[in-house]
C-alpha positions as CSV (number, residue, x, y, z in Angstrom):
1,M,99.6,-2.6,120.2
2,P,98.4,-5.0,122.9
3,L,99.0,-8.7,122.0
4,A,95.3,-9.4,122.4
5,E,94.4,-6.9,119.7
6,V,96.9,-8.4,117.3
7,V,95.5,-11.8,117.9
8,T,92.0,-10.5,117.4
9,A,92.9,-8.7,114.1
10,S,94.7,-11.7,112.7
11,T,91.8,-13.9,113.5
12,V,89.5,-11.7,111.4
13,L,91.9,-10.9,108.5
14,L,93.5,-14.3,108.0
15,P,90.3,-16.0,106.6
16,L,89.7,-12.9,104.4
17,L,93.2,-13.1,103.0
18,L,92.7,-16.7,102.3
19,V,89.5,-16.1,100.4
20,L,91.0,-13.3,98.4
21,S,94.0,-15.3,97.5
22,A,91.8,-18.0,96.1
23,S,89.7,-15.6,94.1
24,P,90.2,-15.6,90.3
25,L,90.4,-11.8,90.4
26,C,93.8,-12.1,92.1
27,H,95.0,-14.3,89.3
28,G,93.6,-12.2,86.5
29,A,91.3,-15.1,85.4
30,S,87.6,-15.8,85.4
31,G,85.8,-18.1,87.8
32,H,84.7,-20.6,85.2
33,N,86.1,-23.7,83.5
34,I,84.4,-24.4,80.1
35,T,85.5,-28.0,79.9
36,A,84.1,-28.7,83.4
37,I,80.8,-27.1,82.4
38,L,80.5,-29.2,79.2
39,A,81.7,-32.4,81.0
40,A,78.2,-32.6,82.6
41,H,76.7,-32.9,79.1
42,P,77.7,-36.0,77.1
43,N,76.3,-34.6,73.9
44,F,79.0,-32.0,73.8
45,T,82.1,-34.1,74.2
46,E,83.4,-33.5,70.7
47,F,82.9,-29.7,71.0
48,S,84.7,-29.7,74.3
49,G,87.6,-31.7,72.8
50,A,87.9,-29.2,70.0
51,L,88.1,-26.3,72.4
52,S,90.9,-28.0,74.3
53,R,92.9,-29.1,71.2
54,T,92.8,-25.6,69.6
55,G,93.6,-23.7,72.8
56,V,90.3,-21.9,72.7
57,A,89.3,-23.4,76.1
58,A,92.2,-21.6,77.8
59,E,91.2,-18.4,76.1
60,I,87.6,-18.7,77.3
61,D,88.7,-19.5,80.9
62,R,91.0,-16.4,80.9
63,R,88.2,-14.0,79.9
64,T,85.0,-12.8,81.6
65,T,81.7,-11.5,80.1
66,I,81.7,-14.2,77.4
67,T,79.2,-16.3,75.5
68,V,79.9,-19.8,74.1
69,L,77.8,-21.1,71.2
70,A,78.1,-24.9,71.7
71,V,77.0,-27.6,69.2
72,D,76.3,-31.2,69.8
73,N,78.3,-34.2,68.6
74,V,76.2,-34.6,65.4
75,V,77.0,-31.1,64.3
76,M,80.7,-31.6,65.2
77,A,80.8,-34.7,63.0
78,Q,79.8,-32.5,60.0
79,L,82.8,-30.2,60.7
80,Q,85.2,-33.1,61.1
81,A,83.9,-34.5,57.8
82,R,85.1,-31.4,56.0
83,R,88.8,-32.2,56.8
84,L,89.7,-28.5,57.2
85,K,93.3,-27.4,57.7
86,P,94.2,-26.7,61.3
87,D,94.1,-22.9,60.8
88,D,90.6,-23.1,59.2
89,F,89.4,-25.4,62.0
90,L,90.6,-22.9,64.6
91,L,88.9,-20.2,62.7
92,V,85.5,-21.9,62.9
93,I,85.8,-22.8,66.6
94,S,86.8,-19.2,67.4
95,L,83.7,-17.9,65.6
96,Q,81.6,-19.7,68.3
97,I,83.0,-17.5,71.1
98,L,81.3,-14.1,71.6
99,L,83.0,-11.4,73.6
100,D,79.9,-10.3,75.4
101,Y,77.4,-11.8,77.7
102,F,74.1,-13.0,76.2
103,D,71.7,-15.2,78.3
104,A,68.2,-16.2,77.3
105,A,66.7,-13.1,79.0
106,K,69.0,-10.7,77.1
107,L,68.3,-12.4,73.8
108,G,64.6,-12.0,74.4
109,S,65.0,-8.2,75.1
110,L,67.3,-7.0,72.3
111,Q,66.6,-3.4,71.4
112,G,64.9,-3.5,68.0
113,G,65.4,-7.2,67.9
114,F,68.9,-6.9,66.7
115,A,72.5,-6.7,68.0
116,Q,76.0,-7.1,66.7
117,V,78.8,-8.7,68.6
118,T,82.5,-9.4,68.2
119,S,83.7,-13.0,68.1
120,L,87.0,-14.3,69.3
121,Y,88.1,-14.7,65.7
122,Q,87.6,-11.0,65.0
123,A,89.5,-10.1,68.1
124,S,92.4,-12.3,67.0
125,G,93.3,-9.7,64.3
126,K,93.4,-12.4,61.6
127,A,89.9,-11.8,60.3
128,P,89.7,-9.9,57.0
129,G,87.4,-6.9,57.1
130,S,84.2,-7.5,59.1
131,D,84.6,-11.3,59.1
132,G,84.0,-12.4,62.6
133,I,81.4,-9.8,63.4
134,L,78.1,-11.6,64.1
135,N,74.5,-10.5,63.9
136,I,72.0,-11.6,66.5
137,T,68.4,-11.3,65.3
138,T,65.1,-11.9,67.0
139,H,62.5,-13.1,64.5
140,P,58.7,-13.1,64.8
141,G,57.6,-15.8,67.1
142,G,60.7,-15.4,69.3
143,R,63.2,-17.4,67.2
144,V,66.8,-16.1,67.6
145,T,69.6,-16.5,65.0
146,F,73.3,-16.0,65.0
147,A,74.9,-15.3,61.6
148,Q,77.9,-13.7,60.0
149,S,77.4,-10.0,59.1
150,G,78.0,-9.0,55.5
151,P,76.6,-9.9,52.1
152,S,73.7,-12.2,51.5
153,D,75.9,-15.0,50.3
154,A,77.2,-15.6,53.9
155,P,76.8,-19.1,55.3
156,P,73.3,-19.9,56.8
157,P,72.6,-18.8,60.3
158,A,72.5,-20.9,63.5
159,F,69.3,-21.0,65.6
160,Y,69.4,-20.7,69.4
161,Q,68.0,-23.9,71.0
162,K,68.5,-23.7,74.7
163,Y,70.9,-22.6,77.4
164,I,73.4,-25.0,79.0
165,Q,74.7,-22.8,81.8
166,E,74.2,-19.1,82.7
167,T,76.4,-17.3,85.2
168,P,75.1,-13.7,85.0
169,Y,77.7,-11.3,83.4
170,D,80.4,-13.9,83.6
171,I,79.7,-16.7,81.1
172,A,76.7,-18.1,79.2
173,V,76.9,-21.4,77.4
174,L,74.1,-21.7,74.8
175,Q,73.3,-24.6,72.4
176,V,72.8,-23.6,68.8
177,S,71.6,-25.7,65.8
178,A,74.7,-25.3,63.6
179,L,78.3,-24.0,63.6
180,I,78.7,-20.4,62.5
181,S,81.2,-20.5,59.6
182,S,83.2,-18.0,57.6
183,R,83.4,-17.4,53.9
184,A,87.2,-18.0,54.2
185,A,86.6,-21.4,55.8
186,E,83.8,-22.2,53.3
187,A,86.3,-21.6,50.4
188,Q,88.3,-24.5,51.8
189,A,85.4,-27.0,51.7
190,P,86.3,-30.1,49.6
191,A,84.5,-30.6,46.3
192,P,81.8,-33.3,46.3
193,P,82.8,-36.6,44.8
194,P,81.7,-36.8,41.1
195,D,79.3,-39.7,41.7
196,A,77.5,-38.0,44.7
197,A,74.3,-37.4,42.6
198,L,74.3,-41.0,41.5
199,R,74.5,-42.2,45.0
200,L,71.8,-39.9,46.3
201,T,69.3,-40.8,43.6
202,D,70.1,-44.4,44.0
203,L,69.5,-44.1,47.8
204,L,66.2,-42.4,47.2
205,S,65.1,-44.9,44.5
206,K,65.7,-47.8,46.9
207,N,63.7,-46.3,49.8
208,G,60.3,-45.4,48.3
209,C,61.4,-42.1,46.6
210,G,61.9,-43.3,43.1
211,G,59.5,-40.7,41.6
212,F,61.3,-37.8,43.3
213,A,64.7,-39.3,42.3
214,C,63.6,-39.3,38.6
215,L,62.5,-35.7,38.8
216,L,65.9,-34.7,40.3
217,A,67.8,-36.7,37.7
218,A,65.8,-35.0,34.9
219,T,66.4,-31.5,36.2
220,A,70.1,-30.8,35.9
221,D,70.2,-27.6,38.0
222,A,68.4,-29.3,40.8
223,A,70.8,-32.3,40.8
224,A,73.8,-30.0,40.8
225,T,72.6,-28.0,43.7
226,Y,72.0,-31.1,45.8
227,D,75.5,-32.3,44.8
228,R,77.1,-29.1,46.0
229,S,75.2,-29.1,49.3
230,I,76.3,-32.7,50.2
231,G,80.0,-31.6,50.0
232,A,79.5,-28.1,51.5
233,G,80.3,-27.2,55.1
234,H,77.0,-27.8,56.8
235,G,75.8,-30.9,55.0
236,L,72.4,-31.6,53.6
237,T,68.9,-32.7,54.8
238,V,66.5,-34.1,52.1
239,F,62.8,-34.5,52.7
240,C,61.8,-37.0,50.1
241,P,58.0,-37.4,49.3
242,E,56.9,-41.0,48.8
243,D,56.1,-42.3,45.4
244,K,52.3,-42.1,45.6
245,A,52.4,-38.4,46.5
246,V,54.7,-37.6,43.6
247,S,52.6,-39.7,41.2
248,A,49.5,-37.8,42.2
249,F,51.2,-34.4,41.6
250,N,53.0,-35.3,38.3
251,P,50.3,-33.9,36.0
252,T,50.5,-30.5,37.8
253,F,54.4,-30.7,37.9
254,K,54.6,-31.1,34.2
255,N,52.6,-27.9,33.6
256,L,54.8,-25.8,35.9
257,T,57.2,-23.4,34.4
258,A,60.9,-24.4,34.4
259,D,61.6,-22.0,37.2
260,G,58.7,-23.4,39.2
261,Q,59.8,-27.0,38.7
262,L,63.3,-26.2,39.9
263,A,62.1,-24.2,42.9
264,L,59.7,-27.0,44.0
265,L,62.5,-29.7,43.8
266,L,65.0,-27.5,45.8
267,Y,62.3,-26.8,48.4
268,H,62.7,-30.4,49.6
269,G,66.3,-29.8,50.6
270,V,67.9,-27.9,53.5
271,A,71.6,-27.0,53.4
272,V,72.2,-28.3,56.9
273,H,72.5,-31.8,58.2
274,Y,69.7,-32.3,60.8
275,S,69.8,-35.4,62.9
276,E,66.6,-37.0,64.1
277,Q,67.0,-35.3,67.5
278,S,68.0,-31.8,66.2
279,L,65.1,-32.0,63.7
280,K,62.6,-32.3,66.6
281,E,64.2,-29.3,68.3
282,I,63.8,-26.8,65.5
283,N,60.2,-25.8,66.0
284,G,60.3,-22.9,63.5
285,D,61.3,-21.9,60.0
286,V,64.4,-23.0,58.1
287,N,65.6,-21.9,54.7
288,T,65.5,-24.4,51.9
289,L,67.8,-24.8,48.9
290,S,65.2,-22.7,46.9
291,T,66.4,-19.7,48.9
292,E,68.6,-17.4,46.9
293,G,69.1,-13.7,46.6
294,G,65.9,-11.9,47.7
295,K,63.9,-15.1,47.5
296,N,63.2,-16.6,50.9
297,Y,61.6,-20.0,50.5
298,S,61.3,-21.1,54.1
299,L,59.8,-24.3,55.5
300,T,58.1,-24.7,58.9
301,I,59.3,-27.7,60.9
302,R,57.5,-28.6,64.2
303,A,57.5,-31.6,66.5
304,D,54.2,-33.0,67.6
305,G,55.3,-35.5,70.3
306,E,57.6,-37.9,68.4
307,T,56.2,-36.9,65.0
308,V,57.9,-34.2,62.9
309,K,55.5,-32.2,60.7
310,L,56.4,-29.9,57.8
311,S,54.1,-27.1,56.8
312,S,54.0,-25.4,53.4
313,T,51.1,-24.3,51.2
314,A,50.1,-27.9,50.5
315,P,46.5,-28.8,51.5
316,S,47.8,-31.1,54.3
317,T,50.8,-31.1,56.5
318,A,53.6,-33.5,55.6
319,R,54.8,-36.0,58.2
320,V,58.2,-37.6,58.5
321,I,57.3,-41.3,58.3
322,K,60.8,-42.9,58.0
323,T,64.5,-42.0,58.5
324,V,66.2,-43.2,55.4
325,L,69.7,-42.1,56.4
326,D,71.1,-40.0,59.2
327,K,74.9,-39.9,58.8
328,A,76.8,-36.7,58.5
329,P,77.0,-34.9,56.1
330,L,73.7,-36.3,54.8
331,A,70.2,-36.9,56.3
332,V,67.3,-38.2,54.2
333,Y,63.7,-38.5,55.6
334,L,60.7,-40.0,53.8
335,I,57.6,-37.8,54.0
336,D,54.0,-38.6,53.1
337,A,53.1,-35.5,51.1
338,L,54.7,-33.2,48.6
339,L,55.9,-29.8,49.8
340,L,54.6,-26.6,48.0
341,P,56.6,-23.4,48.6
342,R,54.2,-20.7,49.8
343,E,56.4,-17.9,48.4
344,L,56.4,-19.6,45.0
345,I,52.6,-19.9,44.9
346,N,52.1,-16.3,46.2
347,N,54.5,-14.8,43.6
348,G,52.7,-16.7,40.8
349,Q,56.0,-18.3,39.5
350,G,54.5,-21.7,39.9
351,R,51.6,-21.1,37.5
352,T,51.3,-23.6,34.8
353,A,52.9,-22.7,31.5
354,P,50.5,-21.0,29.1
355,S,48.6,-23.2,26.7
356,P,49.2,-22.7,22.9
357,A,47.1,-19.9,21.5
358,P,44.0,-21.2,19.5
359,V,44.4,-21.2,15.7
360,A,42.7,-18.1,14.3
361,A,39.7,-18.7,12.0
362,P,40.2,-17.6,8.4
363,A,39.4,-14.0,7.8
364,H,36.1,-13.3,6.1
365,A,35.1,-10.4,3.9
366,P,33.9,-7.5,5.9
367,T,30.2,-7.5,6.5
368,L,28.4,-4.3,5.3
369,N,26.1,-2.6,7.6
370,P,22.4,-3.1,6.5
371,V,20.6,-0.3,4.9
372,P,18.2,1.1,7.5
373,V,14.6,0.3,7.0
374,L,11.9,2.7,7.8
375,A,9.7,0.2,9.5
376,P,10.1,-3.5,10.3
377,P,8.8,-5.8,7.6
378,A,6.2,-8.4,8.3
379,P,7.7,-11.7,9.3
380,A,6.9,-13.5,6.0
381,A,6.7,-10.7,3.6
382,T,9.4,-9.6,1.1
383,L,9.6,-5.8,0.4
384,P,9.4,-4.9,-3.2
385,P,12.3,-2.9,-4.6
386,V,12.0,0.8,-4.2
387,P,11.2,2.2,-7.7
388,V,13.6,4.6,-9.3
389,L,11.9,8.0,-9.6
390,A,11.4,9.3,-13.1
391,P,11.9,13.0,-14.0
392,P,9.1,15.0,-12.4
393,A,5.9,15.5,-14.3
394,P,4.6,19.1,-14.7
395,S,1.6,18.3,-12.5
396,P,2.1,18.4,-8.8
397,V,2.5,15.1,-7.0
398,P,-0.1,14.5,-4.3
399,T,1.3,13.6,-1.0
400,P,-0.1,10.2,0.1
401,S,-1.4,9.8,3.6
402,R,0.7,7.7,5.8
403,R,-0.7,4.6,7.4
404,P,0.2,4.5,11.0
405,V,2.3,1.6,12.2
406,P,0.5,-0.4,14.8
407,P,2.3,-0.5,18.2
408,P,3.8,-3.8,19.2
409,E,1.2,-4.4,21.9
410,H,-1.6,-4.3,19.2
411,A,0.2,-6.6,16.9
412,P,-1.9,-9.5,15.7
413,A,-1.9,-12.5,17.9
414,P,-0.1,-15.6,16.4
415,S,-2.2,-18.0,14.6
416,P,-3.2,-21.1,16.5
417,D,-2.3,-23.3,13.4
418,E,0.2,-26.1,14.1
419,D,2.9,-24.5,11.8
420,N,2.4,-21.1,13.4
421,A,2.1,-19.4,10.0
422,P,-0.5,-16.6,9.6
423,P,-3.6,-17.3,7.4
424,A,-3.1,-16.6,3.7
425,D,-5.4,-13.6,3.6
426,E,-3.7,-11.9,6.6
427,K,-0.4,-12.6,5.0
428,N,-1.4,-11.0,1.6
429,N,-3.1,-8.1,3.2
430,G,-0.2,-7.3,5.4
431,A,2.2,-7.5,2.5
432,S,0.2,-5.3,0.2
433,G,-0.5,-2.8,2.9
434,M,3.2,-2.6,3.9
435,A,4.3,-2.3,0.3
436,S,1.9,0.6,-0.4
437,W,2.9,2.4,2.8
438,T,6.6,2.0,1.9
439,I,6.2,3.4,-1.6
440,G,4.2,6.3,-0.3
441,A,6.7,7.1,2.4
442,A,9.5,7.0,-0.2
443,V,7.6,9.4,-2.5
444,A,6.9,11.7,0.5
445,A,10.6,11.7,1.4
446,A,11.5,12.6,-2.2
447,A,9.0,15.4,-2.5
448,P,11.2,18.3,-1.3
449,T,13.9,17.2,-3.8
450,I,11.4,17.3,-6.7
451,V,10.3,20.8,-5.7
452,L,13.8,22.1,-5.5
453,L,14.6,20.7,-9.0
454,L,11.6,22.5,-10.3
């Protein structure tokens, strides 16, 4: 081969070889670096550090077609407050890594609004059963959630909030509202301190929520549920209505059924710690502590500028007017109105307790039906008793002629006297005429019986 051709070929191939040698495909690795991606976002330093400490970052960088569900520093503080064992901490972090590519466009076009995906935890071979298989669901209004598949007692879902970086079919980094946890990890959550309820009610009482705190303390099941949520994996957010709102509703609250009272109190709590910033980013429905089994008592949270509004079936929308506490695992916000669960009202469980039945009146002797009268008596006349018929005489009894009853329209007009009583002569004539007519009618009615006896 001529030297000129060799030089020409080397001039073309050498740069190509250099490019290929630098390509991640030659090294069996992807072209992304998860810690470098997150380094540009200060709110995710804790999550990035967790990826590095557990070795999950290296696993992400080794793979392609992957999705990372990242959470901000506030959510990571909740995880760290749980003091999980290293293996359980690794379990939770591995659940945030999906072994498929999902960007915002793909999430919005899921067939049937649903998909299942394997997490890095499931792929590790350490997950029992279907633990580590995640459901992705698109809800009405476009909201997307990520949740553990399986029974209804699984930990609450995480909401998609925004994308951080999308490199098509290589890596998508998405921000979600909460960490996806596992039942195995939840079992390791430390029990709440015994005086948690006392501290919560004391905190509420000192910050304009004394009325609500009293209702919580008086309802044992409600207080216990709040206690458990404070020490659970995702923390607790309390929307505490101010005292004047509770005072105005107290008469209605006292008339609710026991189940209705409990549901209303639990409706003011969410089993996730939402910071001020994350609260403004929800813009959708969240499940409250009232949600259990098939009952889905959701609350709508939306941001209107810098104001957070909560929608329920109450006549007016409640507004967050003060941040009482925002420190993982607990957030408490003062609101200006009571929240009424729409599901509770629609199902009729919040109806007032039935009033006592009225005392029955003493029984009376049965009233006999009146004996039918052949014609209505005059207003002021008293009918003489019907005579008892004696045995028939041999001579035939003449049939008296009946006096026709005047129709109502021809009845005598009322007297113009002040006491409205008819004149004495009309009264006597009417009485005597009616009496004679009644006796005659009775005799006429008895005539066939007399003939038969004869």
